[in-house]
PDB file as gemmi writes it, atoms N, CA and C in Angstrom:
CRYST1    1.000    1.000    1.000  90.00  90.00  90.00 P 1                      
ATOM      1  N   MET A   1      24.170  65.601  10.127  1.00  0.00           N  
ATOM      2  CA  MET A   1      22.906  65.990  10.870  1.00  0.00           C  
ATOM      3  C   MET A   1      23.239  67.500  11.266  1.00  0.00           C  
ATOM      4  N   LYS A   2      22.045  68.080  11.365  1.00  0.00           N  
ATOM      5  CA  LYS A   2      21.986  69.928  11.319  1.00  0.00           C  
ATOM      6  C   LYS A   2      22.637  69.601  13.147  1.00  0.00           C  
ATOM      7  N   ASN A   3      22.940  70.921  13.184  1.00  0.00           N  
ATOM      8  CA  ASN A   3      22.802  71.127  14.720  1.00  0.00           C  
ATOM      9  C   ASN A   3      21.651  71.833  15.226  1.00  0.00           C  
ATOM     10  N   TYR A   4      21.032  71.199  16.885  1.00  0.00           N  
ATOM     11  CA  TYR A   4      20.180  72.332  17.179  1.00  0.00           C  
ATOM     12  C   TYR A   4      19.998  73.707  16.268  1.00  0.00           C  
ATOM     13  N   GLY A   5      20.915  74.467  16.901  1.00  0.00           N  
ATOM     14  CA  GLY A   5      20.823  75.670  16.033  1.00  0.00           C  
ATOM     15  C   GLY A   5      20.609  76.532  14.262  1.00  0.00           C  
ATOM     16  N   GLU A   6      20.982  75.041  13.903  1.00  0.00           N  
ATOM     17  CA  GLU A   6      20.121  74.677  12.215  1.00  0.00           C  
ATOM     18  C   GLU A   6      18.998  74.982  12.353  1.00  0.00           C  
ATOM     19  N   TRP A   7      18.870  73.505  13.597  1.00  0.00           N  
ATOM     20  CA  TRP A   7      17.067  73.481  12.646  1.00  0.00           C  
ATOM     21  C   TRP A   7      16.163  74.799  13.264  1.00  0.00           C  
ATOM     22  N   LEU A   8      16.889  74.869  14.078  1.00  0.00           N  
ATOM     23  CA  LEU A   8      15.718  75.979  15.073  1.00  0.00           C  
ATOM     24  C   LEU A   8      15.920  77.450  14.110  1.00  0.00           C  
ATOM     25  N   LYS A   9      16.701  77.776  13.536  1.00  0.00           N  
ATOM     26  CA  LYS A   9      16.513  78.639  12.675  1.00  0.00           C  
ATOM     27  C   LYS A   9      16.315  77.991  10.637  1.00  0.00           C  
ATOM     28  N   TYR A  10      15.916  76.527  10.540  1.00  0.00           N  
ATOM     29  CA  TYR A  10      15.444  76.464   9.570  1.00  0.00           C  
ATOM     30  C   TYR A  10      13.739  76.107   9.833  1.00  0.00           C  
ATOM     31  N   HIS A  11      13.985  76.142  10.607  1.00  0.00           N  
ATOM     32  CA  HIS A  11      12.450  75.829  10.999  1.00  0.00           C  
ATOM     33  C   HIS A  11      11.279  77.821  10.749  1.00  0.00           C  
ATOM     34  N   ARG A  12      12.575  78.493  11.406  1.00  0.00           N  
ATOM     35  CA  ARG A  12      12.519  80.290  11.213  1.00  0.00           C  
ATOM     36  C   ARG A  12      12.150  80.173   9.884  1.00  0.00           C  
ATOM     37  N   GLU A  13      12.969  79.972   9.239  1.00  0.00           N  
ATOM     38  CA  GLU A  13      13.314  80.665   7.830  1.00  0.00           C  
ATOM     39  C   GLU A  13      11.951  79.778   6.756  1.00  0.00           C  
ATOM     40  N   ASN A  14      11.550  78.852   7.064  1.00  0.00           N  
ATOM     41  CA  ASN A  14      10.540  78.078   6.719  1.00  0.00           C  
ATOM     42  C   ASN A  14       9.692  78.384   6.421  1.00  0.00           C  
ATOM     43  N   LEU A  15       9.029  79.300   7.220  1.00  0.00           N  
ATOM     44  CA  LEU A  15       8.239  80.610   7.534  1.00  0.00           C  
ATOM     45  C   LEU A  15       8.073  81.215   6.781  1.00  0.00           C  
ATOM     46  N   GLY A  16       9.227  81.848   6.434  1.00  0.00           N  
ATOM     47  CA  GLY A  16       9.640  83.435   5.912  1.00  0.00           C  
ATOM     48  C   GLY A  16       9.260  84.291   7.339  1.00  0.00           C  
ATOM     49  N   ILE A  17      10.172  83.818   8.280  1.00  0.00           N  
ATOM     50  CA  ILE A  17       9.982  85.432   9.375  1.00  0.00           C  
ATOM     51  C   ILE A  17      11.384  85.426   9.362  1.00  0.00           C  
ATOM     52  N   SER A  18      11.283  87.015  10.134  1.00  0.00           N  
ATOM     53  CA  SER A  18      12.286  87.172  10.893  1.00  0.00           C  
ATOM     54  C   SER A  18      12.699  87.192  12.318  1.00  0.00           C  
ATOM     55  N   GLN A  19      13.256  87.029  12.787  1.00  0.00           N  
ATOM     56  CA  GLN A  19      14.186  86.650  14.533  1.00  0.00           C  
ATOM     57  C   GLN A  19      13.671  87.690  14.889  1.00  0.00           C  
ATOM     58  N   SER A  20      13.126  88.191  15.017  1.00  0.00           N  
ATOM     59  CA  SER A  20      12.275  89.942  15.199  1.00  0.00           C  
ATOM     60  C   SER A  20      10.364  89.616  15.073  1.00  0.00           C  
ATOM     61  N   GLN A  21      10.684  88.887  14.313  1.00  0.00           N  
ATOM     62  CA  GLN A  21       8.472  88.846  14.067  1.00  0.00           C  
ATOM     63  C   GLN A  21       9.100  87.094  15.281  1.00  0.00           C  
ATOM     64  N   LEU A  22       9.773  86.283  14.939  1.00  0.00           N  
ATOM     65  CA  LEU A  22       9.252  85.251  16.054  1.00  0.00           C  
ATOM     66  C   LEU A  22       9.534  85.547  16.868  1.00  0.00           C  
ATOM     67  N   ALA A  23       9.971  86.434  17.641  1.00  0.00           N  
ATOM     68  CA  ALA A  23       9.936  87.263  18.982  1.00  0.00           C  
ATOM     69  C   ALA A  23       9.099  87.911  19.049  1.00  0.00           C  
ATOM     70  N   LYS A  24       8.417  88.359  18.456  1.00  0.00           N  
ATOM     71  CA  LYS A  24       7.087  89.465  18.994  1.00  0.00           C  
ATOM     72  C   LYS A  24       6.089  89.130  18.825  1.00  0.00           C  
ATOM     73  N   GLN A  25       5.954  87.086  18.587  1.00  0.00           N  
ATOM     74  CA  GLN A  25       4.659  86.687  17.810  1.00  0.00           C  
ATOM     75  C   GLN A  25       4.854  85.309  18.881  1.00  0.00           C  
ATOM     76  N   THR A  26       6.481  85.454  19.521  1.00  0.00           N  
ATOM     77  CA  THR A  26       6.389  84.730  20.627  1.00  0.00           C  
ATOM     78  C   THR A  26       6.169  84.537  21.933  1.00  0.00           C  
ATOM     79  N   GLY A  27       6.341  86.239  22.181  1.00  0.00           N  
ATOM     80  CA  GLY A  27       6.996  86.320  23.414  1.00  0.00           C  
ATOM     81  C   GLY A  27       8.691  86.607  23.840  1.00  0.00           C  
ATOM     82  N   LEU A  28       9.276  85.841  23.217  1.00  0.00           N  
ATOM     83  CA  LEU A  28      10.720  85.406  23.259  1.00  0.00           C  
ATOM     84  C   LEU A  28      11.839  86.915  23.565  1.00  0.00           C  
ATOM     85  N   LYS A  29      12.636  86.870  23.364  1.00  0.00           N  
ATOM     86  CA  LYS A  29      13.659  87.562  23.197  1.00  0.00           C  
ATOM     87  C   LYS A  29      14.054  87.268  22.072  1.00  0.00           C  
ATOM     88  N   GLN A  30      14.635  88.468  20.872  1.00  0.00           N  
ATOM     89  CA  GLN A  30      15.244  88.409  19.604  1.00  0.00           C  
ATOM     90  C   GLN A  30      16.537  87.618  19.946  1.00  0.00           C  
ATOM     91  N   GLN A  31      17.262  88.580  20.959  1.00  0.00           N  
ATOM     92  CA  GLN A  31      18.788  88.746  21.856  1.00  0.00           C  
ATOM     93  C   GLN A  31      18.753  86.213  22.127  1.00  0.00           C  
ATOM     94  N   MET A  32      18.363  86.218  22.235  1.00  0.00           N  
ATOM     95  CA  MET A  32      18.133  84.797  22.555  1.00  0.00           C  
ATOM     96  C   MET A  32      18.340  83.548  21.273  1.00  0.00           C  
ATOM     97  N   ILE A  33      16.682  84.417  20.417  1.00  0.00           N  
ATOM     98  CA  ILE A  33      16.594  83.156  18.735  1.00  0.00           C  
ATOM     99  C   ILE A  33      17.581  83.091  18.387  1.00  0.00           C  
ATOM    100  N   SER A  34      18.742  84.617  18.195  1.00  0.00           N  
ATOM    101  CA  SER A  34      19.872  84.831  18.024  1.00  0.00           C  
ATOM    102  C   SER A  34      21.317  83.579  18.444  1.00  0.00           C  
ATOM    103  N   TRP A  35      20.782  83.993  20.173  1.00  0.00           N  
ATOM    104  CA  TRP A  35      22.302  83.080  20.694  1.00  0.00           C  
ATOM    105  C   TRP A  35      22.437  81.803  20.217  1.00  0.00           C  
ATOM    106  N   TRP A  36      21.061  81.030  20.548  1.00  0.00           N  
ATOM    107  CA  TRP A  36      20.280  79.838  19.969  1.00  0.00           C  
ATOM    108  C   TRP A  36      20.622  79.444  18.390  1.00  0.00           C  
ATOM    109  N   GLU A  37      20.367  80.010  17.860  1.00  0.00           N  
ATOM    110  CA  GLU A  37      20.492  80.131  16.371  1.00  0.00           C  
ATOM    111  C   GLU A  37      21.869  79.605  15.320  1.00  0.00           C  
ATOM    112  N   SER A  38      23.005  80.968  16.112  1.00  0.00           N  
ATOM    113  CA  SER A  38      23.865  80.651  16.085  1.00  0.00           C  
ATOM    114  C   SER A  38      25.337  79.772  17.017  1.00  0.00           C  
ATOM    115  N   GLY A  39      24.213  78.534  17.711  1.00  0.00           N  
ATOM    116  CA  GLY A  39      25.205  77.463  18.498  1.00  0.00           C  
ATOM    117  C   GLY A  39      24.779  77.946  19.463  1.00  0.00           C  
ATOM    118  N   LYS A  40      25.645  78.783  20.374  1.00  0.00           N  
ATOM    119  CA  LYS A  40      26.240  79.519  21.207  1.00  0.00           C  
ATOM    120  C   LYS A  40      25.659  79.461  22.723  1.00  0.00           C  
ATOM    121  N   GLY A  41      24.255  79.130  22.212  1.00  0.00           N  
ATOM    122  CA  GLY A  41      23.296  78.354  23.763  1.00  0.00           C  
ATOM    123  C   GLY A  41      22.488  77.367  22.862  1.00  0.00           C  
ATOM    124  N   LEU A  42      21.749  77.101  24.278  1.00  0.00           N  
ATOM    125  CA  LEU A  42      20.395  76.252  23.668  1.00  0.00           C  
ATOM    126  C   LEU A  42      19.163  76.411  24.748  1.00  0.00           C  
ATOM    127  N   PRO A  43      18.115  76.175  24.010  1.00  0.00           N  
ATOM    128  CA  PRO A  43      17.034  76.909  24.616  1.00  0.00           C  
ATOM    129  C   PRO A  43      16.209  75.928  26.171  1.00  0.00           C  
ATOM    130  N   ASN A  44      16.230  76.099  26.410  1.00  0.00           N  
ATOM    131  CA  ASN A  44      15.559  75.239  27.767  1.00  0.00           C  
ATOM    132  C   ASN A  44      14.161  74.328  27.010  1.00  0.00           C  
ATOM    133  N   ILE A  45      14.131  73.386  27.944  1.00  0.00           N  
ATOM    134  CA  ILE A  45      12.685  72.600  27.478  1.00  0.00           C  
ATOM    135  C   ILE A  45      11.372  73.980  27.523  1.00  0.00           C  
ATOM    136  N   GLU A  46      11.077  74.694  28.683  1.00  0.00           N  
ATOM    137  CA  GLU A  46       9.822  75.458  28.083  1.00  0.00           C  
ATOM    138  C   GLU A  46      10.153  76.433  27.073  1.00  0.00           C  
ATOM    139  N   PHE A  47      11.198  77.296  26.570  1.00  0.00           N  
ATOM    140  CA  PHE A  47      10.962  77.454  25.139  1.00  0.00           C  
ATOM    141  C   PHE A  47      11.401  76.817  24.239  1.00  0.00           C  
ATOM    142  N   CYS A  48      11.380  75.333  24.011  1.00  0.00           N  
ATOM    143  CA  CYS A  48      11.395  74.107  22.926  1.00  0.00           C  
ATOM    144  C   CYS A  48      10.227  74.047  22.690  1.00  0.00           C  
ATOM    145  N   ALA A  49       8.643  74.233  23.651  1.00  0.00           N  
ATOM    146  CA  ALA A  49       7.902  73.870  24.009  1.00  0.00           C  
ATOM    147  C   ALA A  49       6.831  74.951  23.162  1.00  0.00           C  
ATOM    148  N   ARG A  50       7.617  76.257  23.511  1.00  0.00           N  
ATOM    149  CA  ARG A  50       7.350  77.153  22.765  1.00  0.00           C  
ATOM    150  C   ARG A  50       6.687  77.411  21.216  1.00  0.00           C  
ATOM    151  N   LEU A  51       8.723  77.326  21.139  1.00  0.00           N  
ATOM    152  CA  LEU A  51       8.974  77.592  19.864  1.00  0.00           C  
ATOM    153  C   LEU A  51       8.305  76.050  19.104  1.00  0.00           C  
ATOM    154  N   ALA A  52       8.334  75.027  19.431  1.00  0.00           N  
ATOM    155  CA  ALA A  52       7.261  73.758  18.746  1.00  0.00           C  
ATOM    156  C   ALA A  52       5.830  74.175  18.869  1.00  0.00           C  
ATOM    157  N   ASP A  53       5.415  74.330  19.393  1.00  0.00           N  
ATOM    158  CA  ASP A  53       4.162  75.125  19.319  1.00  0.00           C  
ATOM    159  C   ASP A  53       3.517  76.060  18.696  1.00  0.00           C  
ATOM    160  N   PHE A  54       4.524  76.459  18.238  1.00  0.00           N  
ATOM    161  CA  PHE A  54       3.934  78.062  17.094  1.00  0.00           C  
ATOM    162  C   PHE A  54       4.441  77.575  16.285  1.00  0.00           C  
ATOM    163  N   TYR A  55       5.198  77.182  16.287  1.00  0.00           N  
ATOM    164  CA  TYR A  55       5.366  76.573  14.747  1.00  0.00           C  
ATOM    165  C   TYR A  55       4.598  75.150  14.280  1.00  0.00           C  
ATOM    166  N   GLY A  56       4.237  74.671  14.889  1.00  0.00           N  
ATOM    167  CA  GLY A  56       2.959  73.277  15.238  1.00  0.00           C  
ATOM    168  C   GLY A  56       3.503  71.968  14.800  1.00  0.00           C  
ATOM    169  N   ILE A  57       4.356  71.885  15.120  1.00  0.00           N  
ATOM    170  CA  ILE A  57       5.569  70.592  15.213  1.00  0.00           C  
ATOM    171  C   ILE A  57       6.170  70.083  17.251  1.00  0.00           C  
ATOM    172  N   THR A  58       6.076  68.644  16.751  1.00  0.00           N  
ATOM    173  CA  THR A  58       6.823  68.233  17.854  1.00  0.00           C  
ATOM    174  C   THR A  58       8.339  68.978  18.808  1.00  0.00           C  
ATOM    175  N   ILE A  59       9.205  68.506  19.434  1.00  0.00           N  
ATOM    176  CA  ILE A  59      10.005  68.870  19.895  1.00  0.00           C  
ATOM    177  C   ILE A  59      11.101  68.218  19.337  1.00  0.00           C  
ATOM    178  N   ASP A  60      10.739  66.837  19.133  1.00  0.00           N  
ATOM    179  CA  ASP A  60      11.588  65.892  18.361  1.00  0.00           C  
ATOM    180  C   ASP A  60      11.769  66.570  16.792  1.00  0.00           C  
ATOM    181  N   GLU A  61      10.863  66.476  16.275  1.00  0.00           N  
ATOM    182  CA  GLU A  61      10.391  67.500  14.912  1.00  0.00           C  
ATOM    183  C   GLU A  61      11.152  69.052  14.868  1.00  0.00           C  
ATOM    184  N   LEU A  62      11.456  69.784  16.417  1.00  0.00           N  
ATOM    185  CA  LEU A  62      11.993  71.302  15.766  1.00  0.00           C  
ATOM    186  C   LEU A  62      13.227  70.567  16.270  1.00  0.00           C  
ATOM    187  N   ILE A  63      13.775  69.641  17.138  1.00  0.00           N  
ATOM    188  CA  ILE A  63      15.559  69.515  17.147  1.00  0.00           C  
ATOM    189  C   ILE A  63      16.432  68.482  15.909  1.00  0.00           C  
ATOM    190  N   GLY A  64      15.139  68.679  14.965  1.00  0.00           N  
ATOM    191  CA  GLY A  64      16.130  67.562  13.814  1.00  0.00           C  
ATOM    192  C   GLY A  64      15.936  66.093  14.294  1.00  0.00           C  
ATOM    193  N   ARG A  65      15.155  65.418  15.425  1.00  0.00           N  
ATOM    194  CA  ARG A  65      15.650  64.182  16.372  1.00  0.00           C  
ATOM    195  C   ARG A  65      14.550  63.021  15.398  1.00  0.00           C  
ATOM    196  N   THR A  66      15.290  62.089  14.585  1.00  0.00           N  
ATOM    197  CA  THR A  66      14.152  61.028  13.821  1.00  0.00           C  
ATOM    198  C   THR A  66      14.240  60.029  14.283  1.00  0.00           C  
ATOM    199  N   SER A  67      15.054  59.250  15.183  1.00  0.00           N  
ATOM    200  CA  SER A  67      15.217  57.642  15.178  1.00  0.00           C  
ATOM    201  C   SER A  67      14.254  57.558  16.033  1.00  0.00           C  
ATOM    202  N   GLY A  68      13.502  56.926  16.265  1.00  0.00           N  
ATOM    203  CA  GLY A  68      12.219  56.421  16.759  1.00  0.00           C  
ATOM    204  C   GLY A  68      12.302  55.573  18.047  1.00  0.00           C  
ATOM    205  N   LYS A  69      13.717  55.527  18.964  1.00  0.00           N  
ATOM    206  CA  LYS A  69      14.936  54.686  19.642  1.00  0.00           C  
ATOM    207  C   LYS A  69      13.905  54.250  20.693  1.00  0.00           C  
ATOM    208  N   SER A  70      13.233  52.927  21.233  1.00  0.00           N  
ATOM    209  CA  SER A  70      12.687  52.987  22.347  1.00  0.00           C  
ATOM    210  C   SER A  70      13.149  52.411  23.828  1.00  0.00           C  
ATOM    211  N   PRO A  71      12.396  52.613  25.391  1.00  0.00           N  
ATOM    212  CA  PRO A  71      13.334  52.776  26.231  1.00  0.00           C  
ATOM    213  C   PRO A  71      14.051  51.531  25.976  1.00  0.00           C  
ATOM    214  N   ASN A  72      13.532  50.502  25.352  1.00  0.00           N  
ATOM    215  CA  ASN A  72      14.123  48.986  25.433  1.00  0.00           C  
ATOM    216  C   ASN A  72      16.079  49.393  25.397  1.00  0.00           C  
ATOM    217  N   ASP A  73      16.339  50.064  24.815  1.00  0.00           N  
ATOM    218  CA  ASP A  73      17.303  50.347  23.532  1.00  0.00           C  
ATOM    219  C   ASP A  73      18.581  51.345  24.251  1.00  0.00           C  
ATOM    220  N   TYR A  74      17.776  51.367  25.681  1.00  0.00           N  
ATOM    221  CA  TYR A  74      18.882  52.375  26.515  1.00  0.00           C  
ATOM    222  C   TYR A  74      19.418  51.971  28.223  1.00  0.00           C  
ATOM    223  N   VAL A  75      18.829  49.975  27.958  1.00  0.00           N  
ATOM    224  CA  VAL A  75      18.975  49.879  28.954  1.00  0.00           C  
ATOM    225  C   VAL A  75      19.931  48.353  28.860  1.00  0.00           C  
TER     226      VAL A  75                                                      
END                                                                             
């Protein structure tokens, strides 16, 4: 399984855009994108939602989550 940073980078590279282009198009800072992609930090939920909306995917897809656990799985 990829870590979150690798998933963020995967989606960006899949569109063929640079970190600077992503920053410009989303209003995020390029330094934050670099930080997240290198695994030094994690975006908060607001930034995850912004990125997922930009890519046209769910937050689960953004971070590589594929398990479809039900609420009963946590009881």
